[in-house]
C-alpha distance (Angstrom), angle and dihedral (degrees) to the residues before:
residue distance angle dihedral
M1 . . .
V2 3.74 . .
P3 3.84 113.7 .
G4 3.89 113.6 -107.2
T5 3.83 95.5 26.8
R6 3.80 130.0 98.1
A7 3.69 119.6 -119.8
E8 3.75 95.0 -133.2
H9 3.78 95.2 46.2
T10 3.73 112.2 115.1
E11 3.84 125.7 -174.2
Y12 3.78 108.4 -119.5
P13 3.82 115.6 -151.4
A14 3.77 122.1 -122.3
G15 3.79 97.1 -88.8
L16 3.71 141.2 144.0
L17 3.76 97.7 -51.2
S18 3.80 92.7 54.0
T19 3.80 90.5 46.1
F20 3.72 93.8 47.4
G21 3.81 92.9 48.0
R22 3.81 89.5 51.0
A23 3.72 92.0 48.4
V24 3.83 92.4 49.2
G25 3.86 91.9 47.8
F26 3.82 91.5 47.7
A27 3.80 92.6 46.7
A28 3.84 91.6 48.3
L29 3.80 97.1 49.4
A30 3.83 97.2 36.0
G31 3.90 89.2 45.9
M32 3.80 90.1 53.6
A33 3.92 90.2 47.9
L34 3.73 90.6 49.5
G35 3.81 91.1 48.1
I36 3.77 93.0 52.0
L37 3.82 89.1 46.7
A38 3.77 92.6 50.2
G39 3.85 92.2 47.4
V40 3.84 92.8 48.8
V41 3.87 90.7 51.4
L42 3.79 103.6 36.8
L43 3.87 107.3 30.2
P44 3.77 95.5 67.1
E45 3.77 92.3 50.4
Y46 3.80 89.6 46.9
A47 3.76 90.1 54.6
R48 3.81 89.0 49.7
L49 3.73 91.4 50.0
A50 3.85 92.4 50.4
E51 3.93 89.5 50.0
A52 3.74 92.2 49.4
R53 3.86 89.2 49.5
Y54 3.68 90.6 49.8
A55 3.80 92.4 49.2
H56 3.87 90.8 47.0
G57 3.91 88.3 50.9
C58 3.79 91.0 50.9
L59 3.78 91.3 48.5
E60 3.77 91.4 50.0
A61 3.81 92.6 50.1
Q62 3.92 87.4 50.1
L63 3.80 90.6 47.9
T64 3.77 91.7 50.0
S65 3.88 91.5 50.1
E66 3.84 89.4 50.9
H67 3.74 92.1 48.6
A68 3.81 89.0 51.8
L69 3.79 91.0 48.9
A70 3.83 91.1 49.3
A71 3.80 90.9 50.4
A72 3.81 91.2 49.6
N73 3.75 91.7 49.3
E74 3.76 90.9 48.7
R75 3.84 88.3 52.6
L76 3.87 88.6 50.0
I77 3.81 92.8 49.6
L78 3.81 91.5 49.6
A79 3.84 92.5 47.3
L80 3.85 97.5 48.1
P81 3.87 98.1 76.5
E82 3.80 92.1 47.7
D83 3.88 101.1 44.0
D84 3.78 115.0 60.0
V85 3.83 92.9 -177.6
L86 3.78 90.4 55.7
A87 3.77 91.3 49.3
V88 3.85 91.7 51.3
R89 3.82 93.3 45.4
L90 3.81 90.9 49.0
A91 3.80 93.9 48.9
R92 3.86 88.9 46.3
S93 3.82 94.8 51.7
Q94 3.79 100.6 36.6
M95 3.81 103.6 35.1
Q96 3.81 102.5 24.9
W97 3.85 88.5 -121.3
L98 3.73 120.2 159.5
P99 3.75 124.5 -169.0
P100 3.81 116.0 -113.9
N101 3.87 94.0 -111.3
V102 3.79 94.9 54.2
V103 3.78 120.1 92.6
V104 3.79 120.9 -163.2
A105 3.80 119.8 -147.4
E106 3.84 96.2 -146.6
E107 3.76 126.8 78.7
P108 3.68 120.7 -103.9
A109 3.83 93.1 -125.1
S110 3.80 93.2 59.7
R111 3.82 91.7 46.1
Q112 3.84 113.8 114.8
I113 3.75 113.5 -141.1
A114 3.74 105.9 -131.4
T115 3.77 119.5 -131.3
M116 3.74 119.1 -120.5
A117 3.80 100.8 -84.4
P118 3.79 117.1 -169.6
I119 3.69 112.4 -88.9
V120 3.78 96.8 -145.7
T121 3.79 124.6 30.3
V122 3.76 125.5 -170.7
P123 3.84 125.8 -168.0
A124 3.80 109.8 -102.1
A125 3.79 118.4 -107.4
P126 3.78 111.8 -111.8
S127 3.77 115.5 -99.3
P128 3.73 120.9 -133.4
A129 3.84 119.9 -101.1
R130 3.71 116.4 -97.0
P131 3.81 109.2 -107.1
N132 3.84 113.5 -110.1
H133 3.86 104.1 172.1
W134 3.81 120.1 148.5
A135 3.79 91.6 -118.9
I136 3.80 92.4 53.6
R137 3.82 91.3 49.8
I138 3.86 92.2 49.2
G139 3.88 88.9 43.0
G140 3.78 90.2 53.9
K141 3.84 91.3 51.3
L142 3.82 91.2 48.1
R143 3.80 92.7 61.4
A144 3.80 88.2 81.4
P145 3.81 107.6 102.2
F146 3.79 95.0 -139.6
R147 3.86 92.0 55.4
R148 3.76 90.2 46.2
R149 3.81 93.6 52.0
A150 3.83 92.8 44.5
L151 3.71 93.3 50.4
L152 3.76 93.7 44.4
L153 3.87 89.0 51.2
L154 3.84 89.0 50.2
A155 3.81 91.8 50.1
G156 3.81 90.1 49.4
L157 3.81 94.2 49.3
A158 3.75 91.2 46.7
M159 3.77 90.6 52.8
V160 3.78 91.5 47.2
T161 3.79 90.5 48.9
A162 3.83 89.9 50.3
F163 3.81 91.3 55.6
V164 3.82 95.5 42.3
C165 3.82 99.1 45.4
F166 3.81 100.2 34.9
C167 3.82 100.8 37.0
P168 3.82 115.4 129.5
Q169 3.76 115.9 -88.3
R170 3.70 115.5 -95.6
R171 3.62 114.0 -126.9
N172 3.89 116.3 -135.6
P173 3.80 107.4 -131.3
A174 3.82 90.6 -153.5
S175 3.84 94.9 60.6
E176 3.83 95.0 48.4
P177 3.79 117.8 85.3
A178 3.66 114.1 -106.1
S179 3.77 116.2 -112.6
S180 3.81 113.8 -151.6
């Protein structure tokens, strides 16, 4: 027995277990590197897309409200020539006009001139909720160039480490028996 060795120690050849361990280690480290890379590239664009969808939804809600207001004003314009009471009430409220046969009990000095209030009001269309998903929050934070560079460097270093640490074993041609 050689000093410094154990008697029951046997040398295992580089086989399936060693290859499987290297493959698992490489897949774990390279997978994390690719995940970081994908997050740095895709999450800021996903956040921009969510903000654009939110802005589009808000504009659609505003457009719906404006269409409803235009339709209500069209109905008012069509009803004015046919309804004398509506015409008098509208003139009274908007232009402070009083018919000659009406007497007001208050003094003109104390009379408040009303501001032009909207003639027709419609309920506002509901706006969409602001997106608040974790991927959107992280994507917004990844827009900073320093964070992007740091995470890209981390992903690159992890990939290089995966290749260096888990590369296949090189066989030494001098230690293998020659086959002739």
